C-alpha positions as CSV (number, residue, x, y, z in Angstrom):
1,X,-64.4,-18.0,-3.4
2,X,-62.0,-16.3,-0.7
3,X,-59.6,-19.0,-1.0
4,X,-59.8,-18.6,-4.8
5,X,-59.4,-15.0,-5.2
6,X,-56.1,-15.0,-2.8
7,X,-54.5,-17.5,-5.0
8,X,-54.8,-15.1,-7.9
9,X,-51.8,-12.7,-8.6
10,X,-54.1,-9.6,-9.7
11,X,-51.5,-7.4,-11.5
12,X,-50.0,-10.3,-13.5
13,X,-53.6,-11.5,-14.9
14,X,-54.8,-8.1,-16.2
15,X,-51.3,-7.4,-17.5
16,X,-51.5,-11.1,-19.6
17,X,-55.0,-10.4,-20.7
18,X,-53.8,-6.7,-22.4
19,X,-50.6,-8.5,-24.1
20,X,-52.9,-11.3,-25.2
21,X,-54.9,-8.4,-27.0
22,X,-52.1,-6.7,-28.3
23,X,-50.2,-10.1,-29.4
24,X,-53.4,-11.7,-31.0
25,X,-53.9,-8.2,-32.7
26,X,-50.8,-8.4,-34.1
27,X,-50.5,-11.7,-35.6
28,X,-54.3,-11.7,-37.2
29,X,-53.4,-8.2,-39.4
30,X,-49.9,-10.5,-40.1
31,X,-52.4,-13.7,-40.8
32,X,-54.6,-11.6,-43.1
33,X,-52.0,-9.3,-44.8
34,X,-50.7,-12.9,-45.3
35,X,-47.2,-12.1,-44.0
36,X,-47.0,-16.0,-41.8
37,X,-44.1,-17.7,-43.1
38,X,-42.1,-20.6,-41.2
39,X,-39.5,-18.8,-40.0
40,X,-42.1,-15.9,-38.2
41,X,-44.7,-18.7,-37.2
42,X,-41.5,-20.1,-35.0
43,X,-40.5,-16.6,-33.5
44,X,-44.4,-16.0,-33.2
45,X,-45.1,-19.4,-31.0
46,X,-41.7,-19.2,-29.2
47,X,-42.9,-15.4,-28.1
48,X,-46.2,-17.2,-26.7
49,X,-44.3,-19.8,-25.0
50,X,-42.3,-17.2,-23.5
51,X,-43.9,-14.4,-22.4
52,X,-47.1,-16.4,-21.4
53,X,-45.6,-19.0,-20.2
54,X,-42.4,-18.9,-19.0
55,X,-42.7,-15.6,-18.0
56,X,-46.2,-15.1,-16.7
57,X,-47.4,-18.6,-15.6
58,X,-49.3,-21.6,-15.8
59,X,-52.3,-19.3,-14.7
60,X,-54.8,-18.0,-16.3
61,X,-55.0,-20.6,-19.6
62,X,-57.6,-21.1,-21.7
63,X,-58.3,-24.6,-20.2
64,X,-58.2,-23.7,-16.8
65,X,-60.7,-21.5,-17.5
66,X,-62.8,-24.7,-17.9
67,X,-61.3,-27.6,-16.1
68,X,-61.2,-25.4,-12.6
69,X,-64.5,-24.2,-13.2
70,X,-65.6,-27.7,-13.1
71,X,-63.3,-28.9,-10.3
72,X,-64.9,-26.3,-8.4
73,X,-68.0,-26.4,-8.5
74,X,-68.0,-30.1,-9.0
75,X,-66.2,-30.7,-5.2
76,X,-67.6,-27.2,-3.6
77,X,-70.7,-26.3,-5.6
78,X,-69.0,-23.1,-6.3
79,X,-68.8,-20.6,-8.9
80,X,-65.7,-18.2,-9.3
81,X,-67.4,-14.9,-11.2
82,X,-63.6,-14.2,-12.3
83,X,-63.1,-17.5,-14.1
84,X,-66.6,-17.4,-15.9
85,X,-65.7,-13.7,-17.4
86,X,-62.4,-15.3,-18.2
87,X,-63.6,-17.9,-20.4
88,X,-66.5,-15.3,-21.4
89,X,-63.3,-13.6,-22.8
90,X,-61.5,-16.6,-25.1
91,X,-64.6,-17.3,-26.2
92,X,-65.2,-14.2,-27.2
93,X,-62.2,-14.4,-28.7
94,X,-62.5,-17.8,-30.4
95,X,-65.9,-16.2,-32.4
96,X,-63.9,-13.4,-33.2
97,X,-60.7,-14.9,-34.7
98,X,-61.4,-18.9,-35.2
99,X,-59.8,-20.1,-32.2
100,X,-57.1,-17.4,-32.8
101,X,-56.6,-17.9,-28.8
102,X,-55.7,-21.3,-28.5
103,X,-53.6,-20.8,-32.1
104,X,-51.0,-18.0,-30.9
105,X,-52.1,-16.9,-27.2
106,X,-52.2,-20.6,-25.1
107,X,-48.8,-21.3,-23.8
108,X,-48.7,-25.2,-24.2
109,X,-50.8,-24.9,-27.5
110,X,-48.0,-22.8,-29.4
111,X,-45.3,-25.1,-27.5
112,X,-46.5,-28.1,-28.8
113,X,-47.2,-26.8,-31.9
114,X,-43.2,-25.2,-32.3
115,X,-42.0,-28.8,-31.2
116,X,-44.5,-30.2,-34.2
117,X,-42.9,-27.7,-36.4
118,X,-39.5,-28.8,-35.8
119,X,-39.9,-32.3,-37.9
120,X,-41.4,-30.4,-40.9
121,X,-38.7,-29.3,-44.0
122,X,-38.2,-25.8,-44.6
123,X,-40.5,-24.9,-46.4
124,X,-43.3,-26.5,-43.7
125,X,-44.9,-28.5,-45.9
126,X,-44.2,-32.2,-44.8
127,X,-42.2,-34.1,-42.1
128,X,-38.8,-34.1,-41.9
129,X,-39.5,-38.1,-40.6
130,X,-43.2,-39.0,-39.9
131,X,-46.3,-36.9,-39.0
132,X,-49.3,-38.7,-38.8
133,X,-52.9,-37.0,-39.2
134,X,-55.1,-38.5,-36.7
135,X,-59.0,-38.6,-38.0
136,X,-61.2,-36.2,-36.6
137,X,-63.8,-38.6,-35.6
138,X,-61.3,-40.6,-32.9
139,X,-59.6,-37.4,-31.8
140,X,-63.1,-35.8,-31.3
141,X,-64.4,-39.0,-29.5
142,X,-61.8,-39.3,-27.4
143,X,-61.8,-35.5,-26.1
144,X,-65.8,-35.6,-25.4
145,X,-65.4,-39.0,-23.3
146,X,-62.5,-37.6,-21.5
147,X,-64.2,-34.6,-20.6
148,X,-67.7,-36.7,-19.4
149,X,-65.3,-39.1,-17.2
150,X,-63.3,-35.8,-15.8
151,X,-66.8,-34.4,-15.2
152,X,-67.9,-37.5,-13.3
153,X,-65.0,-37.9,-11.4
154,X,-65.1,-34.3,-10.3
155,X,-68.7,-34.6,-9.4
156,X,-69.0,-38.0,-8.2
157,X,-65.5,-38.4,-6.4
158,X,-64.5,-35.2,-6.2
159,X,-61.5,-35.7,-7.8
160,X,-59.2,-34.2,-10.2
161,X,-58.5,-36.1,-12.8
162,X,-56.1,-33.3,-14.2
163,X,-54.0,-33.0,-10.7
164,X,-51.5,-35.1,-11.6
165,X,-51.0,-34.4,-15.3
166,X,-51.9,-30.9,-16.0
167,X,-49.6,-30.0,-19.2
168,X,-49.4,-26.4,-18.2
169,X,-47.6,-27.2,-14.4
170,X,-44.9,-27.2,-16.8
171,X,-44.6,-23.5,-16.7
172,X,-44.4,-24.1,-12.6
173,X,-41.8,-27.3,-12.4
174,X,-41.8,-27.2,-8.5
175,X,-45.7,-28.5,-8.4
176,X,-45.1,-31.4,-11.2
177,X,-45.1,-35.1,-9.5
178,X,-43.3,-37.4,-11.6
179,X,-46.5,-38.8,-13.3
180,X,-47.0,-35.1,-14.5
181,X,-43.5,-35.1,-15.7
182,X,-43.2,-38.2,-17.6
183,X,-47.4,-37.2,-19.0
184,X,-45.8,-34.0,-20.4
185,X,-42.7,-35.8,-22.2
186,X,-44.9,-37.8,-23.5
187,X,-47.0,-35.1,-24.9
188,X,-44.3,-33.3,-26.4
189,X,-42.4,-36.3,-27.6
190,X,-45.7,-37.2,-29.4
191,X,-46.3,-33.8,-30.7
192,X,-43.0,-34.1,-33.2
193,X,-45.5,-36.7,-35.0
194,X,-49.0,-35.8,-34.2
195,X,-50.5,-32.1,-34.3
196,X,-50.8,-31.2,-31.0
197,X,-52.1,-34.1,-29.4
198,X,-53.2,-32.8,-26.0
199,X,-55.6,-29.5,-27.9
200,X,-57.3,-32.5,-30.0
201,X,-57.5,-35.5,-27.3
202,X,-57.7,-34.1,-23.8
203,X,-58.0,-30.4,-23.8
204,X,-62.0,-28.9,-22.4
205,X,-61.7,-26.0,-23.6
206,X,-60.5,-27.2,-27.5
207,X,-63.6,-29.1,-27.2
208,X,-65.3,-25.8,-25.9
209,X,-63.3,-23.7,-28.6
210,X,-64.3,-26.3,-31.6
211,X,-68.1,-25.4,-31.0
212,X,-67.6,-21.5,-30.9
213,X,-65.4,-21.6,-34.0
214,X,-68.5,-22.7,-36.0
215,X,-69.6,-18.9,-35.5
216,X,-66.3,-17.5,-36.1
217,X,-66.1,-14.0,-37.7
218,X,-63.0,-14.6,-39.5
219,X,-61.9,-17.8,-40.4
220,X,-60.2,-19.9,-43.0
221,X,-61.5,-19.3,-46.5
222,X,-61.3,-21.2,-50.4
223,X,-62.1,-19.2,-52.6
224,X,-63.7,-22.0,-55.2
225,X,-63.9,-20.0,-58.2
226,X,-60.1,-19.7,-58.5
227,X,-58.9,-22.8,-56.9
228,X,-57.5,-25.7,-59.7
229,X,-57.7,-28.2,-56.5
230,X,-54.2,-29.1,-56.3
231,X,-54.7,-30.2,-52.9
232,X,-51.2,-28.3,-51.5
233,X,-53.0,-27.1,-48.8
234,X,-55.0,-30.1,-47.6
235,X,-51.2,-31.6,-48.1
236,X,-49.6,-29.4,-45.9
237,X,-52.2,-28.9,-43.5
238,X,-51.3,-30.8,-40.5
239,X,-54.9,-31.9,-39.7
240,X,-57.8,-32.6,-41.8
241,X,-59.5,-29.7,-41.4
242,X,-58.5,-28.1,-45.0
243,X,-59.9,-31.6,-46.3
244,X,-63.0,-31.1,-44.7
245,X,-63.3,-27.2,-45.9
246,X,-62.1,-28.1,-49.8
247,X,-64.8,-30.8,-49.5
248,X,-67.2,-28.3,-47.8
249,X,-68.3,-31.0,-45.4
250,X,-70.6,-30.1,-42.7
251,X,-68.5,-31.3,-40.1
252,X,-65.1,-29.1,-39.6
253,X,-62.8,-30.0,-37.6
254,X,-60.4,-27.8,-35.4
255,X,-58.6,-25.2,-37.2
256,X,-55.7,-23.6,-35.2
257,X,-55.4,-20.3,-38.3
258,X,-51.8,-21.8,-38.6
259,X,-51.8,-20.2,-42.4
260,X,-49.9,-23.2,-43.4
261,X,-52.8,-23.7,-46.0
262,X,-52.2,-19.8,-46.8
263,X,-48.6,-20.0,-47.5
264,X,-48.8,-23.4,-49.9
265,X,-52.0,-22.3,-52.2
266,X,-50.5,-21.1,-56.1
267,X,-53.2,-19.7,-56.9
268,X,-53.7,-17.4,-53.6
269,X,-57.5,-18.9,-53.6
270,X,-57.1,-19.4,-49.4
271,X,-57.7,-16.5,-46.8
C-alpha cells in the first residue's frame, strides 16, 4: 500500500477528477439540449484527449481502476483503497449518465472515437471509405474471455497481461516497449474502421460499465409514438446499439452516448 501511495501524484489526481466532473456536466447539458454536432463532438474529444491524457497523463483512468486492482490483488493479495474509491466514483458516473465517463472523459476512449470520426462524412452519418460493425455477441465474448484470461494470469502466474500492451501508456511514451508501440498503433489504425476496438474487445472497465449502464438514470431513449421507423439512427450509429434499442432487445450493446442518433433523427424522437 505504501508503494502504491508513493507512486501517485496526490495533487494531480483530485484536480483530474474535478475537471472530469466539470467537463462531463457541461457535455451532459449539451447532450440534453441537443447541442452536440460533428464539429463540437470532434472538439470535445480532442479536448478530453489533450486535457486528461496529454496534460494530466495516463493515470488515473477508468480502465486502470479494474486492471491494476486485479493485478495488485492477484500478485500481492493487497487492495489499494483509493483505487476502489475511484472505481466506485466511475461506476456512479456510469449509472448516473450512461457510461459518460467512457464516452467523453476516458483519455484513450475519446482518442479512438476521434480517430473513428476522421473516417466519416461531414454529417457524421456514414464512412468515407469503409467501417464495420462487429456483432455484440462477438465483441463481448472476446472481452469476457480476455478478462478471464487476464485474471487467471494475475492470480496463477502473477503476470500482468496488459503490461506491454496497455494503450494508456501512449500518454507516457517513455515507458512504451516496441510491442506496446506496435499494439497501440494497430488499435488506432483499426479505430478508423471499427468503433472503439479497445473498449469493445479488451477494456475491463468497459465490461463493468456495460453492466452498470443497464440501470443508468439517463440513457438514449426513443419515443416510439413519433418514430417513423426510417432507421436513420441505426444507419448512422457507429455500432449495433441503436438497432437493439429500436427492436427493444433484452440485451443492449454498449452505448457511448455519442449523440449521433439524436443528430440524424428527422422527427426528434430520440433524446
